N, C-alpha and C positions, 0 to 999 in steps of 0.2 A: 387768103394766101399769105398776106403779111403777118396775120395773127399766128398762123401755123409756123411760119419761119421764125417768128419771135419766140414762140413756145419751144421750138426745137433748139434755138440758140441758148435760151435760158436753161433747158435741160442739159445741154452739153456743158454749160458753165458750171452748173451744180455738180455734174459728174466729175469734171476736172477738179473742181474745188474739193470734192469729197476724197478723191484719190490723193490730192496734194495734202489734205489734212491727215489722211491715214499714214502717208509716207513721211510726214513731218516727224522729227525726232521727239519722241515722248520724253518727258522728264524722267530721268533714271534709266533710259534705254537708248541703245544705238541700233541702227538697222544696217544690214548687209545682205544684199541679194545672194542667193545660193550660187548664182552664176559668177558673181564677182568674187565670192569666197573661193570657189574652186579655181578661178583664174589666178588668184594671188597665192593660194596654197600650192598650185602646180608650179608657179614661178619659184616659190621657196625651195622646192625639191630640186628644180633645175639649177638654182644658185648653189645649193650644196654640192650637187654633182659636178658642176663646172669648176668650183673652187678646188675640190679635192683632186679632180683629174688634172687640172692645170698645175697644181703645186706638187703632185706626187713625186716627180723626178728629183725634187729638192729636199724631201723630208729628212730632217735631222742632219743634213749635210753641212749646215751653216748654223753653228751654235755660238752665241755671243759675237756674231759678226753679221753684217748686212750682206745679203746675196747681191753680188754685182749684177748690173743690168744685163751683161752679156750671158749670164748664167740662168736668166729667166727663160723658161721654155716658151716657144712661140705657139700661141693657141691656134689650133686647127679644128674645124667643126667635127671631125671624126673622133677627136679626143674624148668627146662626151660619152662614148660607149665604153670607156675604160672603167666605168663606175661600178659595174655589176659585181666585181670582186673586192670592193673597198670596204674595210671594216668600219670606216667612219659612217657608213650607211647601213650595212646589214645588222649591226648590233642594235641600233635603235628600232629596227624593224622587229626584232625579237620582242621588244616592249609593246609595240603596236599589236603584235600577234596575241600577247597575253590579254590585252584589253579587248581585242576582237573576240577571243574565245570565252573569256570569263566576265566581260563587262567592265564598266568603269569602276565598279566596287570590288574588283579582284583584289584579294588580300596581298600584302607585301610578301607573305610566305609563299603564295602561289607564284608571284613574280620571281622570287628566289629560286623556286623549283624549276621554273622554265629557263631561267638564266643558267642554272647549274647543268641543265640538259643540253645547252648549246654545244656544238661540236667544232666551232671555229677556233683558230689560234687567237690568244689574247695576250696582252702585255700589262705591266704596271698595275694600277688599281683594279682594273677589270679582272686581270688574272688572279690577283690576290683575293678579291672578293669572291670570284667563282670557286677558287680553291677552298676557301672557307665554307662556302655553301656545300660543296661536295663532301667536305669533312663533317658536315652536320651542324655547323654553326649557322643558325638561322638569322635572317635579317631582323632588325637593323644591325646586329652585331657583326655581320659579315663585312661592313664598312667601317667599324669602330676601330680607333687607333690601338686598342688593346689587342686586337687580332689582325689588323691590317696595317702594314708598314707604309702604305701608299695613299693615305686619306686625302692628301692635297694635290694629287696628280690630276691631269687634265680630263680624265676619262668621261665623267658625266657631262662635262661642258661640251664635248664633241658629239654627245648622244641625245641631247635634250631638245634638239630642233623640233622633233615630233610633238613635244608637249605644247609648244606655241602654235604649231600648225593645226592642231585639233582643238585649240582653245581661243578662238578669235575674240580679242578684247577681254579675256577672262584671266587675269594674272593669278587669282587664287586657285584656279584649276591647274595652272602651271606649277604653282607651289605644291599643291597636293600630289601631283605626279612626281615632283622632285622628292617628296617624302617617301614615295612608294618605290621609285626606281633608282634615284640617286643614292639612297642609303644601301643599295646592294653592294656598292664598291667604294663609296666616298663618304666624307665627313666634313663638316664645317665649310671652309672655302671651296673644297672640292665639289660640294653640292651647290653652293651659292653660284659658282660659275655657270652651272647648267641652268639654274633657275633664272639667272640674269639673262642668259641667251634666250630661253623660252619666252620670257616676258617681253623681250624686244620683238620676237616674232609675233606674239599675240597682238601687240599694239600696231605692228606694221600693216595690219588689215585696215587701219583707220587713219594713218598718217604717212606722209612721205618725208617728214622732217626728222633727220637723224638725231637731233638733240632730244626730240620727244621720245624717240626709241630708247636712247640712253637713259632718259628720266624714268621711263617705264621699267627698264631693267633694274635701275637702282632702287626704285620703290618696292621691288619684290624681295630684296635681300636686306639683312641687318645693316643699318648704316654704320655700326661700329666695327664691322668685319674688315679685314685687310683687303678683301676683294673689292668692297665698295670704296675703300680708300684709294686703291689702284685706279679705279675708273675716274674718281674725282681728280687724282693727280694728272692723269693723261689729258683730261679736259683742260686743266689749268695750264699744262705745258703747251697744249695746242693753242690756247688763247695767248700765251706769251710769245709764241712764234708759229703763226698759222701757215707759213709758207714752206717750212723745211721740216719734214717728218723725221729726219735723222736727228734733229735736236731733241725731240721728245723721246725718240728711241734710246738715245744715250742716257737720258734721265731715267728711263725705265730700267735699263741694264744696271745703272749705278745703285738704284734703290732695291729693285726686285730680283736682282741676281747676286749682287755683291754683298748686300747687307744681310747677315745671317738672321736678323730679326724678321726678315720677310721671305727668306728662302727656306721653304718648309717641305719641299717635295722629296721623295725618295731618291730621285735623280733630278737635279735642278733644272735640266733642260725640259722636263716634262711638267714642271710646276704650273698649276692652273692660272696663277696670277700673271706670270711673265707671258704666257701664251694668250691669256685674255687681253693683256695689254696690246699684243700684236693685232688682235681683232679690232680693238677700239681705235688703234692708230689707223687701220685701214678705213674704218667708217668715217673718222673725222677728216683725215687728210685726203681721202678719196673724193670728197666734195660731191658725192652723189653719182660719180662716174663709175660704172660697173667695172670696167677694166682696171682703172686705177685703184679702186677699193681692193680688188682681189690681189693685184700685183703688190701693193704696199703691204698688205697682211702677209703675203708670201715672202717678200724680200726682207721682212723683219726677222725671218729665220725661225729656229727651233722646230716646232711641229708645223712645218710650212705647207702642209696640205690640209690639215684640220683647220687651221686658223683662217685661211681664205675661204674654206668651205662654210664656216660659221658666218663670216662677214658677208660673203656672197649670198648666202641663204636669206639672211635678214633683209639685205638691200633689195634683192630680187622680189621678195614678198611684197614690199611696199609698192613696187612698180607694177607687178602683174605680168602674166605670161604674154598677153597680147602685145605688150609694149617692149618685149625683149628683142634685142637684135637677133636675127635669124641664125647667126653663127653659133649661138648657144643651144639651139634646139633642132635645127633642120635635119641633123643626122641622127638624132636620138632614136634608138630602136625600141619598139614597144613589146617585142616578143620575149626577149630573154628575162629570166627571173634573176633577181639579186641573189647572190650566193647565200645558201643556208636559209632561204626564206620561201614563203609561198607566193611572193609578190613579183609580178612584172610591173612596169611603170603604170599602166592603166589600173591594175588592181591596187596598187599603192594609193593612187588618188581616190579610188572608190572607198577603201577602208578608212582613209582620213576623213572623207565627207561623212561617212556613217558615224564615226566616233565624234565628229564635231557636232552633229545633230544631237547626239546623246549628251554631250558636254553642255551645250547651250540649255537644253531642257533641265538638266540636273542643277544648273546654276540659277534656275528660276526664270529662264527666258522661254521663248515659244517660237514656233514656225507660223508664218502668216503668208497668205497668197493674196496679192492685190493686182487686179487686171491681168491675171495669168502669170504674174511674176512671183516666185517664191522668195521669201525673206527670212533671215534669222532676225529675231528681235532679241537683242542681247542686253542684259542688265549691266549698267555701269558698276564696276567694282573698284573699291579702294583696296589695294594690295595689303594683305596681312602676312608679313614675312615670318618665316620660321624663326625660333629664338636663336640668339647668338651662341655658337659652339666653336671652341678652339681645339684643334687637333693636338696642340702641345699642352693643353690643360683640359682634357676632355671630361665630360660628365661620366659617371660610372656606367660601365657596360651593363646590359640587362642579363647577360649570360643565357641567352635564348638558344635552344637546341631544336632541331627538327625531331619530330616524333618518329618512331619506327615506321609508321604508316607513310609519313611524308618521305622518309629516306627510301622507302620502297619505290617511290615514284621517280627517283633520281637515277637515270641510266647514263653511265659515262664509262670511259675506259680507265679504269683504275690501274695502279702500278702493277698489281698482280697480273692483270690482263696483258700489259706490255711484256712482262717476263715470259708469259706463255706464248705470245706472238713471236718473240725472238727465238724461243726454243723451236717453234714450228717452222718459221721461214728461214732461220739461220741455225741449223742444227749444230750443237756443240758449243754455241756461244751463249754467254750470260750477260745481262745488263745490270749495272749498278750506278748509283749516284745520278740517276736521271731526274732532273728538276721538272716541276709541273708547268713551267712557263710555256706558252704557245701551244698547249694541249698536245703533248707528245704521244706517240703510238703509231700503229700501222695505218697508213693511208692507202685507200683502195687505188687511187690514181695520183700521180704527181709528175708533172712535166713529161707526160707521155708514157710513164712507166707504171706498172701495176705492183701492188704489195710493197710499198716503200716504207721503210722504218724512219720515223722522225724522232730524233733525240734532242735533248736540251741540257746544258750544264746545270748542276744543282745550284751552284753559287758562282759569284764573280771569279773566284780562284779555285773552284772545284769542278773539274770536268765530268761529264757523263762518260762512263767507261763500258766498252764492250770487250769481253775477255774470254779466253779459253786456254786450256792446257793442250799442248800439241807435241807429239813425238816426231821429230824430223828424221826421216830415214836416211841411212847411208846409201850413197850411190844413186840417189834420186834428186833431180832438180825440183826444189820445192819453192813455190811462189805464192805469196799472199796477193790476191787480186781484189781490188775494191772499185766500185763505181759509186761516186758520191756527188752531191751538189749542196748548194747553200740556199737560204731564203732569198727571194728576189731583192736585189739592191744591197744586200748585206753579206758578211763573210764570217768564217770561223776557222779555227786552227785545228788541223788534223795532226795528231801525234801518234806515232807507232812506237810502242815500247816492247822490249824483250827482257824478261826477268827484271822488270823495273827500270831498265836502262833505256833512255831515249835513243831511237834509231833513225827516225825520219820525222820531219816537221814540214807541213805544207799548208799554206793559206788557201782555203777553198772559197773561191769567189768567181764572178763572171756569169753566174746564173745558168750555166750549162752543165750537163752531166760530165764528170771528169773520171777518167780511168787512172787509178794509182796502183802501181805494182811495187812489191818489196821482196827481194830475194832472201829466202830463209835458208838456202843451201849451206851457208857458212856455219849454221847451228846443227848440221847433220850429226846424228848419233846422240843427240841430247833431247831431253824432255823439257820444253820451255813453257813459260807463262807469257802468252801473247796478249797485249792490251792495245785497243784502239781508243783514243781519246777524242771526244768532241769538246775541245777546249775553247773557252770564251776569248775572243780576240779583243772586243771593245765593249762587251756587255750590252749589245743592242741587236736583238733578233738573231741570237746565236744558234739557232736550230741547225742541226746536221741531218741531211737526208741520205739514206743508205739504200741503194738499189741492189748492189751485189757485194757479198762478203764471201769469198771462196778461197780455199787452199787448193792449188793446182800442183799435182805431182806428175812428173814426166820421167 
């Protein structure tokens, strides 16, 4: 009996020792259970969602000034479900879909075709890049400064979270994804901001130390870049005064907003470096506190929903879903799909796990099951940053074009189709000077109305115009009747002209449909040229939405 017990004990000891030996970190590899990976990846998405939903009411309302504490929205658990229509989220899911459908080796040209086929509104570098793609300019030239006026904008920085979430511990995979997707719309610092973010996410699976996250982000981008300089500056200013984040914020504004050597974006408030600085401020001065990290990144202003989304996503990843306060997840709905995607929240987690498995294997890792627990065995990588590129002194463009066969795959609402739609839904009217921003055209549904025309000014001083020739009859009361609205949280200027002369101006704001009437009876007996202008008010989300355009005669 004693011998049997001794043998059993020795057997158990050997069993435990064997498992311990297998689980020990091999030289050159790190281990992460699939369960822990999924828990942290899930937290990363929740962090993004919480940050963007919390900060959404403040977006771009505070530029070059700190958001006062009383203007910070109060978080409620129900706010988490405001995520499904956020472009900060669904754009990067377009990239996930490309990888899911075509594999990790999907070409940059396929990525460009898929992005060109997206039907959501876009702004800044995203819009410029997609416009280039739709015009036949293939990537990487779609993001090159020769063709794109927005290479240093924030766009890829707010869309690169996915790259880190499917690349646990693998910075070179993040860099490769930046080469594939970041070049669709950005160049130089515009891409580095996204790679920096993705590399922080990738390392967040293995550390809770914020400094190590920042180190990982810096290791993945060129040290000589202005973006890397910005991160080093913010860390130095934090070290100089670790208790007052406004001290470092003022330093950031002085250098990265007011100094033209560093202010390189098409619209300074959307510059990748100043917004990246807001993220780093949140991570450093938040001291690991989830609420404070998000709130500081938000209160720093500018793109104050994207920045807390990025900071929150990285910080939540390092903690894991099981450790999150319930207020960030208890009301999250699993059923709705994110706009313009195939993914609800559970499907999003599944596709990320699927791609993470592929990414680890492609990097030379493996999957291993020990005592019923499945592990990623992930090779340790030294980041190999892409070469230094400067948008103000770019390398020559490749002058790449899509082939006829590739262009045949791009389905989108071109300008001619907008003209035809206007003629069909608003007979007698013609459209001119409609700019490509925000994907104008007919919308099947908008704010409860069907067949709504969305327009956008061509340039900052060039309105989109709807016009027609009209003979105003004698003895008949003639009224122009419009029902219009604005893009949520923004506004535009409606101008009505008769024969080129301004007759009425009205700011369209408030997010509700508005009825506008203009009496044309004073022009009785004349044939007039009637023009309706969608005029830019502040060159930010200047879309006009037209539900009704009618001439009433009584």
